[in-house]
C-alpha positions in Angstrom: 23.0 5.5 5.6 23.5 7.6 2.5 20.7 6.8 -0.3 21.0 7.4 -4.0 18.8 4.9 -5.7 19.0 1.3 -7.0 22.1 0.1 -9.1 22.5 -3.2 -10.8 25.1 -5.2 -12.7 23.1 -5.5 -15.9 23.2 -7.2 -18.9 25.1 -6.3 -22.1 22.0 -5.5 -23.9 21.8 -2.2 -25.9 19.7 0.6 -24.1 16.1 -0.7 -24.0 14.8 2.9 -24.3 16.4 3.1 -27.8 14.8 -0.1 -28.9 11.6 1.1 -27.6 11.7 4.3 -29.3 12.3 2.5 -32.5 9.6 -0.2 -31.8 7.1 2.6 -31.1 7.8 4.6 -34.4 8.9 7.4 -32.1 12.2 9.3 -33.3 14.7 9.3 -30.8 16.2 12.6 -32.4 12.9 14.3 -31.8 13.6 17.6 -29.8 11.7 19.2 -27.1 9.5 20.9 -29.6 6.7 18.7 -28.4 6.5 20.8 -25.3 3.9 20.4 -22.4 2.1 23.5 -23.6 1.9 22.4 -27.1 0.8 18.8 -26.0 -2.0 20.5 -23.7 -3.1 22.5 -27.0 -3.3 19.4 -29.3 -6.7 17.9 -30.3 -8.1 15.6 -27.6 -7.0 11.9 -28.7 -9.7 9.5 -28.1 -9.3 7.4 -24.6 -9.7 3.8 -26.5 -7.4 4.9 -29.4 -4.6 5.9 -27.1 -5.1 2.8 -24.8 -4.8 0.4 -27.9 -1.4 2.3 -28.8 -0.3 1.7 -25.2 -1.2 -2.0 -25.1 0.6 -2.4 -28.5 3.8 -0.8 -27.0 3.4 -2.9 -23.6 3.5 -6.0 -25.8 6.8 -4.9 -27.2 8.2 -3.8 -23.9 7.4 -7.5 -22.1 9.1 -9.0 -25.3 12.2 -6.7 -24.8 12.1 -7.2 -21.0 12.3 -11.0 -21.5 15.4 -10.8 -23.9 17.2 -8.5 -21.5 16.3 -11.1 -18.5 17.5 -13.9 -20.6 20.7 -12.2 -21.5 20.8 -11.4 -17.7 21.0 -15.3 -17.3 24.0 -15.4 -19.5 25.8 -12.8 -17.5 25.0 -14.7 -14.2 26.5 -17.9 -15.8 29.7 -15.6 -16.6 29.8 -14.2 -13.2 29.7 -17.6 -11.3 32.3 -18.9 -13.5 34.6 -16.1 -13.0 33.8 -15.3 -9.2 32.4 -11.9 -10.0 30.0 -10.1 -7.9 26.5 -9.6 -9.1 26.4 -6.0 -8.2 28.7 -3.9 -10.4 28.3 -0.1 -9.3 30.4 1.4 -12.0 28.7 -0.4 -14.9 25.2 0.6 -13.6 26.2 4.4 -12.9 27.2 4.2 -16.5 24.0 2.9 -17.8 21.9 5.4 -15.9 24.0 8.2 -17.3 23.9 6.9 -20.8 20.0 6.5 -20.6 19.7 10.1 -19.7 22.0 11.2 -22.4 19.8 9.2 -25.0 16.4 10.4 -23.5 14.7 13.5 -24.7 14.9 16.3 -22.2 11.1 15.9 -21.2 12.0 12.5 -19.9 15.5 12.6 -18.8 14.5 12.6 -14.9 12.4 9.2 -15.4 15.5 7.1 -16.8 17.0 6.7 -13.3 14.0 5.2 -11.7 13.2 3.1 -14.7 16.6 1.7 -15.1 17.1 1.3 -11.4 13.9 -1.0 -11.4 15.1 -2.8 -14.7 18.6 -3.6 -13.0 17.0 -4.4 -9.5 15.0 -7.1 -11.2 18.1 -8.4 -13.2 20.1 -8.6 -10.1 17.1 -10.6 -8.2 17.0 -12.8 -11.3 20.7 -13.2 -11.3 21.0 -14.0 -7.7 18.1 -16.6 -7.8 20.1 -18.3 -10.6 23.1 -18.4 -8.5 21.2 -19.9 -5.5 23.6 -18.4 -2.8 23.8 -20.9 -0.1 23.8 -18.3 2.7 23.8 -18.9 6.5 20.2 -17.7 6.6 19.1 -20.1 4.0 20.8 -23.0 6.0 19.2 -21.9 9.2 15.9 -21.5 7.5 16.1 -25.1 6.4 16.2 -26.6 9.9 13.3 -24.7 11.3 10.7 -27.2 12.2 6.9 -26.9 12.8 5.3 -27.7 16.1 2.3 -27.2 18.5 2.8 -24.3 20.9 3.0 -26.0 24.4 0.3 -25.1 27.0 2.6 -25.5 29.8 6.2 -24.6 30.0 9.1 -23.3 32.2 8.9 -19.4 31.5 11.4 -16.8 33.0 10.0 -13.0 33.4 11.5 -9.7 34.7 10.1 -8.4 38.0 7.5 -9.9 40.5 4.1 -11.1 40.6 1.7 -8.8 38.5 4.4 -7.4 36.2 3.2 -6.9 32.9 5.6 -9.6 31.6 4.0 -11.9 33.9 0.5 -11.0 32.7 1.7 -11.4 29.1 3.0 -15.0 30.0 -0.2 -15.9 31.2 -1.7 -15.0 28.0 0.7 -16.7 25.9 0.8 -20.2 27.9 -2.1 -21.9 29.4 -0.5 -23.1 32.5 3.3 -21.6 32.9 5.5 -22.2 35.4 6.8 -18.7 36.0 10.3 -18.0 37.5 10.5 -14.2 38.5 14.0 -12.9 38.0 15.5 -9.3 38.6 16.7 -8.2 35.0 16.0 -8.9 31.5 19.7 -10.1 31.2 19.0 -12.7 34.0 15.6 -13.9 31.8 18.2 -14.3 28.6 20.7 -16.2 31.0 17.8 -18.6 32.3 16.7 -19.5 28.6 20.4 -19.9 27.4 21.3 -22.1 30.2 18.1 -24.2 30.0 16.9 -23.2 33.4 13.6 -21.7 31.6 12.4 -23.2 28.3 11.0 -19.7 27.3 11.5 -16.1 28.0 9.2 -13.3 28.0 10.2 -9.5 27.2 8.6 -6.3 26.2 10.0 -5.0 22.9 8.5 -2.1 21.9 5.7 0.4 23.2 3.1 2.1 20.7 3.7 5.5 22.7 7.1 5.4 24.4 8.9 3.6 21.3 11.4 0.5 21.2 12.9 -1.0 24.6 16.6 -0.4 23.6 18.3 -2.8 26.4 15.7 -5.6 24.9 16.7 -4.8 21.6 20.3 -4.7 22.5 20.0 -8.4 24.0 18.3 -9.4 20.8 21.5 -8.4 19.4 24.1 -10.0 21.4 22.3 -13.2 22.5 21.8 -16.3 20.5 18.3 -16.6 21.1 15.2 -16.6 18.9 11.6 -15.1 18.7 9.1 -18.0 18.8 5.8 -16.3 19.6 4.6 -12.3 20.0 1.9 -11.0 22.0 0.5 -7.4 21.7 -1.2 -6.3 24.9 -3.0 -3.1 25.5 -1.7 -1.3 28.7 -3.9 0.6 31.1 -1.9 2.3 33.8 -3.2 3.0 37.0 -2.1 5.2 40.0 -1.8 3.3 43.1 -1.2 4.4 46.7 -2.0 3.1 50.1 -5.7 3.2 51.4 -6.6 6.6 52.7 -4.0 8.5 50.6 -5.4 11.0 48.0 -4.0 12.7 45.0 -3.3 15.8 46.9 -0.9 13.9 49.0 1.2 12.4 46.4 4.7 13.9 46.1 6.8 11.1 44.4 5.8 8.3 42.0 7.4 5.0 41.4 7.5 3.2 38.2 9.6 1.7 35.3 10.9 4.4 33.1 8.7 3.2 30.0 5.5 3.7 32.2 6.8 6.9 33.6 7.4 8.2 30.2 3.9 7.0 28.8 2.3 9.1 31.8 4.5 12.3 31.8 1.5 14.4 31.2 -0.5 13.1 34.2 2.4 13.3 36.3 2.8 16.8 35.6 -0.6 17.7 36.3 -0.6 16.2 39.7 -1.4 18.8 42.5 1.6 18.1 44.6 4.2 18.7 42.2 5.1 15.0 42.2 8.9 13.9 40.8 9.2 10.7 39.0 11.6 7.8 40.5 12.5 4.8 38.2 11.8 1.2 39.6 12.6 -2.0 37.9 9.2 -2.5 36.7 5.6 -1.5 37.5 4.9 -4.6 39.9 8.1 -3.7 41.7 6.8 -0.4 41.9 3.6 -1.1 43.4 5.4 -3.6 45.7 7.8 -0.6 47.1 4.7 1.7 47.7 3.1 -1.1 49.7 6.5 -1.8 51.7 7.2 1.7 52.3 6.3 3.7 55.4 5.6 6.8 53.4 2.2 8.1 52.6 3.3 10.6 49.9 4.3 7.9 47.5 2.6 6.3 44.7 2.9 3.8 41.7 2.0 3.8 38.2 0.9 0.0 37.8 -2.0 -2.4 36.9 -5.3 -2.9 38.8 -3.9 -6.5 39.1 -0.9 -5.2 41.2 -3.5 -3.0 43.5 -5.4 -6.3 44.2 -2.0 -8.1 44.9 -0.3 -5.7 46.9 -3.4 -4.2 49.0 -3.4 -0.7 47.3 -5.9 1.6 46.3 -6.7 3.1 42.6 -6.5 6.7 42.9 -6.8 7.4 39.1 -7.5 4.6 36.3 -6.1 4.6 32.8 -3.8 7.5 33.1 -1.5 7.1 30.1 -1.3 10.1 27.7 -2.5 8.3 24.5 -5.4 6.3 25.0 -4.2 3.6 22.5 -1.2 2.5 24.3 0.0 -1.1 23.5 3.1 -3.1 24.3 4.3 -5.8 22.3 6.0 -8.7 23.9 8.2 -11.5 22.5 8.6 -15.0 23.6 12.2 -16.2 23.2 13.9 -19.5 22.9 17.1 -21.4 22.4 16.4 -22.7 19.0 13.8 -21.3 16.2 10.5 -23.0 15.7 7.5 -22.6 13.8 4.5 -22.6 16.4 0.9 -22.8 15.6 0.3 -20.4 12.5 3.4 -18.2 12.0 3.2 -14.9 9.6 6.1 -12.8 10.7 9.8 -13.2 10.6 12.2 -11.0 12.0 15.9 -10.0 11.3 18.9 -7.9 12.2 20.5 -6.7 9.2 23.7 -4.4 8.5 24.3 -2.9 5.3 27.4 -1.5 4.0 27.9 1.8 4.6 27.5 3.0 1.1 25.2 5.0 -1.3 22.1 3.1 -1.8 23.0 0.0 0.2 19.8 0.0 2.3 17.6 1.2 -0.7 18.9 -2.2 -2.5 17.6 -4.4 0.2 14.3 -2.7 0.5 13.9 -3.0 -3.4 14.8 -6.6 -3.6 12.2 -7.3 -0.8 9.6 -5.5 -3.2 10.9 -7.4 -6.1 10.2 -10.6 -4.4 6.8 -9.5 -3.2 7.5 -9.6 0.5 5.5 -7.1 2.8 7.8 -5.4 5.2 5.8 -4.4 8.5 8.7 -2.8 10.3 12.0 -1.1 9.9 13.8 -0.1 13.1 17.1 1.7 13.2 19.5 1.3 15.9 23.1 2.7 16.2 26.1 0.4 15.8 28.5 0.9 19.0 31.8 1.7 18.0 30.8 3.1 14.5 30.2 6.7 14.2 26.5 7.5 12.9 26.2 4.2 11.3 23.3 2.0 11.9 21.7 -1.5 12.1 18.1 -2.1 11.3 15.7 -4.5 12.7 13.4 -5.8 10.0 10.1 -7.4 10.3 8.5 -9.0 7.1 5.4 -11.3 6.2 6.6 -14.6 5.1 8.4 -17.7 7.0 10.6 -20.5 6.2 9.0 -22.9 3.9 7.3 -20.1 2.0 8.7 -19.6 -1.5 9.5 -15.8 -0.9 11.3 -16.3 2.4 13.3 -19.2 0.9 14.4 -16.7 -2.3 14.9 -13.9 0.5 17.2 -16.1 2.4 19.3 -16.9 -0.6 19.5 -13.3 -1.8 19.2 -10.6 0.8 22.4 -11.9 2.9 24.6 -11.0 -0.1 23.5 -7.3 0.0 24.3 -7.2 3.7 27.4 -7.1 5.9 25.2 -9.0 8.9 21.9 -10.6 8.3 20.8 -12.5 11.4 17.7 -14.3 11.6 15.7 -13.6 14.8 12.9 -15.9 14.3 9.6 -16.6 12.6 6.3 -16.4 14.9 2.7 -16.1 15.0 1.4 -12.7 16.6 -1.3 -12.7 18.9 -3.4 -10.1 20.7 -4.1 -10.1 24.6 
C-alpha cells in the first residue's frame, strides 16, 4: 500500500485560507519577515487577549466551513445527476498545490493536512447525501437480534481437552460438541448444517494471527457471532515417572511450540519440537506412545484426561498469553450486547487508498480496534486488511459506514458483529 494523504473531490468554493486571511485582518501578501526568531523576541501578549482573538477567528472559520459544506451539497447533487464519482484525485491534488502557493512560507507545510481534512469531511458529507445502497448496507438491514443459546451443536477441531473445546464450554452452558480433524472440517460442518456453530482460534497475543483461520474467514461464507478471549497456561506433560532430563522430543500445536520456544531451548536433553494438530492431540499422542522420552505442551485439563503428570507449569515465554476464539455461524446475528464488528477490505492499489478508509472512519467517529494486513494471493506485494470497529448494525455510525466505506474499497466483506467475552 502506498500512502500519501487524504484527497477529496471538493466544492468549487474559493480557497478557504484566503478568506480566513481577509476575515482575520491578516495580509496574504505579507512575507516571512515575521520569523520565528522575531516572534520569540516580541513582547508577550496577554493569554486572555490571544484567546479572545482566536475565538473570534474560530467563529469565522465555522461560518466559512458551513458555507463550504453547503456548496459541497450542490456538488453532490451534480455528481449524482451526471454519474461522477465523489473522489476526484486531480482536483484534490490541484487544491492542495494551490493552497501551498497561497500560504506564507512559514505555513506551507500545514496546508496539505488542513485541506486533506477539509476535503475528507466534504467527501463524507457528499457520500452521506448520495446514500449509496451498498451490499454491506443491505446485509446490515437484515441482521436481527436474539438471545445467545445456552445449548447448541458446536463443532471444534481436536479432541477432548483441546483449547477450542474449553472455549466452547465457556461460550455455551451445555454445548453438544463434535470433535473434528481440521479447521476446514469445522467450517464444512457449519456450512452443511451438521453443526449450528463452530469455534476457531483466531489470534494469540504472543504468536500473532492464526493464518489458516484468517484464510478460512476469507474463503467461507461464515459470520462471527461471538468472541471469547481466554488466558492460555501451557504445561509440559509426560507419563508418570518421566523427568525433565528424560525429554528429547516435545509434541504440540505449532502455535504452542512458538509460544514456548524459550522453555524448549532450555530443556536439559536438547529436545526437538514436533508439530501435532492441536495441544490435546499432542497429550493424547504422548499417552499412547510406547516412548518415555516424549512430552507434550498442553493444558492441566489434558493431564487429568489422559493420565499424564505435569513436569512444568505455565511454561509459555510471555506471562500474559491470551488466545481469541471466534464462534462462527452460517448467518449473522446480534446476540447479547454486541459491541464489535469485523470486516475484510481490499483497497485500490493507489496512493492514499487505505488512508482514505481510515480517515473516513475517524470522520464518522468510529473507533477502530484492529487493523491486520494479509497478502492477497496472486497479487505481488498487495494486501487485504481485516478491520475491527466498535459499532454494530442499527448504530447511526455503523449505518453511515455501511453506505460509505464500500465506495472506497475494491472489496468490503462483512464478517459479523458480536459480543466479546473473557474466559
